[in-house]
C-alpha positions in Angstrom: 0.0 0.0 0.0 1.2 3.5 -0.7 1.6 6.4 1.8 -2.0 7.4 1.2 -4.3 7.3 4.2 -6.1 4.0 4.7 -9.7 3.9 3.5 -10.7 2.1 6.7 -8.7 1.7 9.9 -9.3 0.3 13.3 -7.1 1.6 16.1 -6.8 -0.2 19.5 -10.4 -1.4 19.3 -11.9 -3.5 22.1 -15.4 -4.9 22.2 -17.0 -6.1 25.4 -20.5 -7.4 26.1 -21.1 -6.7 29.7 -18.3 -8.5 31.6 -17.2 -10.5 28.5 -14.4 -9.1 26.3 -14.7 -10.5 22.8 -12.2 -8.3 20.9 -9.0 -7.0 22.5 -6.8 -4.2 21.1 -7.5 -4.7 17.4 -5.5 -2.5 15.1 -6.0 -3.0 11.3 -6.0 -0.9 8.2 -6.8 -1.4 4.5 -6.2 0.9 1.6 -7.8 1.4 -1.9 -6.8 -1.3 -4.3 -5.7 -3.6 -1.5 -6.9 -7.0 -0.1 -6.6 -7.4 3.6 -7.2 -11.1 4.6 -8.5 -11.7 8.1 -7.7 -15.3 9.0 -9.0 -17.2 11.9 -10.6 -20.5 12.8 -14.3 -20.6 13.5 -15.0 -18.6 16.6 -11.8 -16.5 16.6 -13.9 -13.3 16.8 -14.3 -12.7 13.1 -18.1 -12.3 13.2 -18.0 -9.7 16.0 -15.3 -7.8 14.0 -17.5 -7.8 10.9 -20.3 -6.4 12.9 -18.1 -3.6 14.2 -16.9 -2.6 10.7 -20.4 -2.8 9.3 -22.2 -0.7 11.9 -24.1 -3.4 13.8 -22.0 -2.8 17.0 -19.9 0.1 18.1 -16.5 -0.4 19.8 -16.3 -0.4 23.6 -12.9 1.4 23.3 -10.7 2.5 20.4 -11.5 4.2 17.1 -12.7 3.4 13.6 -11.4 5.8 11.0 -12.2 6.4 7.3 -9.7 8.4 5.2 -7.8 9.2 8.4 -10.8 10.8 10.2 -12.6 9.1 13.2 -16.1 8.0 12.4 -19.0 6.3 14.2 -21.4 4.2 12.3 -24.9 4.7 13.9 -26.3 1.6 12.1 -25.6 -0.8 9.2 -27.5 1.6 6.9 -25.2 4.4 8.0 -22.1 2.3 7.3 -23.5 1.3 3.9 -24.3 4.9 3.0 -20.6 5.8 3.8 -19.4 3.1 1.4 -19.1 0.0 3.6 -20.6 -3.0 1.8 -20.7 -6.4 3.5 -21.3 -9.6 1.5 -22.1 -12.8 3.3 -21.7 -16.4 2.1 -24.6 -16.3 -0.4 -24.5 -12.6 -1.1 -27.8 -11.7 0.7 -29.7 -12.7 -2.4 -33.3 -13.7 -2.7 -33.7 -17.0 -4.6 -37.3 -16.5 -5.8 -36.6 -13.1 -7.2 -35.0 -12.2 -10.5 -31.4 -11.0 -11.1 -32.6 -7.5 -11.9 -34.8 -7.3 -8.8 -32.0 -8.6 -6.6 -29.5 -6.2 -8.0 -31.7 -3.1 -7.3 -33.4 -4.3 -4.0 -34.3 -1.2 -2.1 -33.1 1.2 -4.9 -35.4 0.2 -7.8 -35.4 2.3 -10.9 -38.9 3.5 -11.9 -40.7 4.9 -14.9 -43.8 7.0 -15.1 -44.9 10.1 -13.1 -46.2 10.8 -9.7 -48.4 8.1 -8.3 -48.2 6.2 -11.6 -44.5 5.3 -11.2 -43.7 1.6 -11.7 -40.6 -0.6 -11.5 -38.6 -0.2 -14.7 -37.9 -3.9 -15.2 -36.2 -3.5 -18.6 -33.7 -0.9 -17.4 -33.0 -2.8 -14.2 -32.4 -6.0 -16.1 -30.1 -4.3 -18.6 -28.0 -2.6 -16.0 -27.8 -5.7 -13.8 -26.7 -8.0 -16.6 -24.1 -5.5 -17.9 -22.6 -5.0 -14.4 -22.4 -8.7 -13.6 -20.8 -9.3 -17.0 -18.2 -6.7 -16.2 -17.2 -8.9 -13.3 -16.7 -11.8 -15.7 -20.0 -13.6 -15.2 -20.8 -14.0 -18.9 -23.3 -16.9 -18.3 -25.9 -14.5 -16.9 -27.6 -12.9 -19.9 -31.2 -12.6 -18.8 -32.1 -10.2 -16.0 -35.4 -12.0 -15.5 -33.6 -15.2 -14.5 -34.3 -16.3 -10.9 -31.4 -16.1 -8.6 -32.2 -19.5 -7.1 -30.9 -21.0 -10.4 -27.5 -19.4 -10.0 -24.5 -21.1 -8.5 -23.1 -20.0 -5.2 -20.2 -18.3 -6.9 -22.6 -16.5 -9.3 -24.6 -15.2 -6.3 -21.5 -13.9 -4.7 -20.5 -12.2 -7.9 -24.0 -10.6 -8.3 -23.7 -9.2 -4.7 -20.2 -7.8 -5.4 -21.2 -6.3 -8.7 -24.1 -4.6 -6.9 -21.9 -3.2 -4.2 -19.5 -1.8 -6.8 -22.3 -0.2 -8.9 -23.7 1.5 -5.8 -20.4 3.1 -4.9 -18.9 0.8 -2.3 -15.4 1.9 -1.2 -14.8 -1.0 1.3 -16.0 -4.5 0.4 -16.2 -6.9 3.4 -16.4 -10.5 2.2 -17.5 -12.9 5.0 -16.2 -16.4 4.2 -17.2 -16.1 0.5 -15.7 -19.4 -0.5 -16.5 -21.5 2.5 -19.5 -23.3 1.0 -18.2 -23.5 -2.6 -16.5 -26.1 -4.7 -13.1 -25.7 -6.2 -14.3 -24.2 -9.5 -16.8 -21.8 -7.9 -14.3 -20.7 -5.3 -11.7 -19.9 -8.0 -14.2 -17.7 -9.8 -15.0 -15.8 -6.6 -11.3 -15.2 -6.1 -11.0 -13.8 -9.6 -13.9 -11.4 -8.7 -12.0 -10.3 -5.6 -9.0 -9.5 -7.8 -11.3 -7.5 -10.1 -12.7 -5.5 -7.2 -9.1 -4.8 -6.1 -8.2 -3.6 -9.6 -11.2 -1.3 -9.6 -9.7 0.4 -6.6 -11.9 -1.0 -3.8 -10.5 -1.7 -0.4 -11.3 -5.4 0.2 -11.5 -7.2 3.5 -11.5 -10.9 2.8 -12.5 -12.9 5.9 -11.7 -16.6 5.8 -10.3 -19.6 7.6 -9.0 -21.1 4.3 -5.3 -20.2 4.0 -4.9 -21.2 0.3 -7.8 -18.9 -0.7 -6.3 -16.0 1.3 -2.9 -16.5 -0.2 -4.3 -16.4 -3.7 -5.6 -12.8 -3.3 -4.2 -11.2 -0.2 -1.7 -8.3 0.0 -1.8 -7.9 3.8 -2.8 -10.6 6.4 -3.9 -10.6 10.0 -4.5 -13.8 12.0 -7.1 -13.5 14.7 -7.0 -15.7 17.8 -9.3 -15.5 20.7 -10.3 -11.9 19.8 -6.8 -10.5 19.3 -4.5 -10.0 16.4 -1.9 -12.7 16.9 0.1 -11.8 13.7 0.1 -9.0 11.1 2.2 -9.4 8.0 2.5 -8.7 4.3 2.4 -11.0 1.3 5.4 -13.3 1.1 6.5 -12.9 4.7 5.0 -16.2 5.9 4.5 -19.6 4.4 1.2 -21.4 4.2 2.4 -23.8 6.9 3.4 -20.9 9.2 0.0 -19.3 8.8 -1.8 -22.6 9.5 0.2 -23.2 12.6 -0.6 -19.7 13.8 -4.3 -20.3 13.3 -4.2 -23.6 15.1 -2.9 -21.8 18.2 -6.1 -20.3 19.4 -9.0 -22.0 21.2 -12.5 -21.3 19.8 -14.7 -18.5 21.0 -17.6 -19.7 18.8 -19.7 -20.8 21.9 -19.1 -17.4 23.6 -20.2 -15.4 20.5 -23.2 -17.7 20.0 -24.3 -17.1 23.7 -23.9 -13.4 23.4 -25.9 -13.3 20.1 -28.6 -15.5 21.7 -28.9 -13.2 24.8 -29.2 -10.1 22.6 -31.9 -11.7 20.4 -34.0 -12.4 23.5 -33.3 -9.1 25.3 -34.2 -6.5 22.7 -30.7 -6.2 21.4 -29.2 -5.4 24.8 -25.8 -7.1 25.8 -25.3 -9.1 29.0 -25.2 -6.8 32.1 -21.9 -6.2 33.8 -20.9 -8.5 36.6 -21.3 -7.3 40.2 
């Protein structure tokens, strides 16, 4: 990365839920045209970190910065409006809706006037197909096609193309290849490289070392909610990275318990211990 200010940066970030500290002193940064790979086994704290970066949670301590300036995301929508796009395993797509509808979900183009405006299906389909094909998905030629008929890799690509079209500056990819076969995973990795070439800051979250090494410029290994190692491409071997990841015990049960508590208590975290 050049001397330019990072697009997104975390400085000394902690996250606690009541008495439970889930993330401890996290410092990370990613610049435009760079892929930061966050590596960690299941339960290493990755899901909580994603929620911090995408506006679901706010840090207990520490700062989040965009372009060098401290920022607070009031909500996921606020983060999205500021250019943070999060794509989960199947792209947040709706299987029984068309490619065009999925692409413009919540931002549908219309035609007509006043109360007579209707969804402009032809325009939506044309733009969606063109944007997906720019990402190399040439098999999608019909915007009326149902997303349920697409492969997992194609759904990911649709979600990434949508994020790019709507002006995303930071693309957070949550385990995008975890449920894919070899061929589909390879295609998603090509899409990640395309997003990088188009100048996006990409945060690629995975526990699959080979996939990270195929696209990453900068790597951070997360263990028990802390950054155990932070290094650039070529500084560690696959075996060294795998050994690092194996060194942490899982926090998956802890994170699941916190999520379960919040779901049943109106989004409130566990109370502090007395």
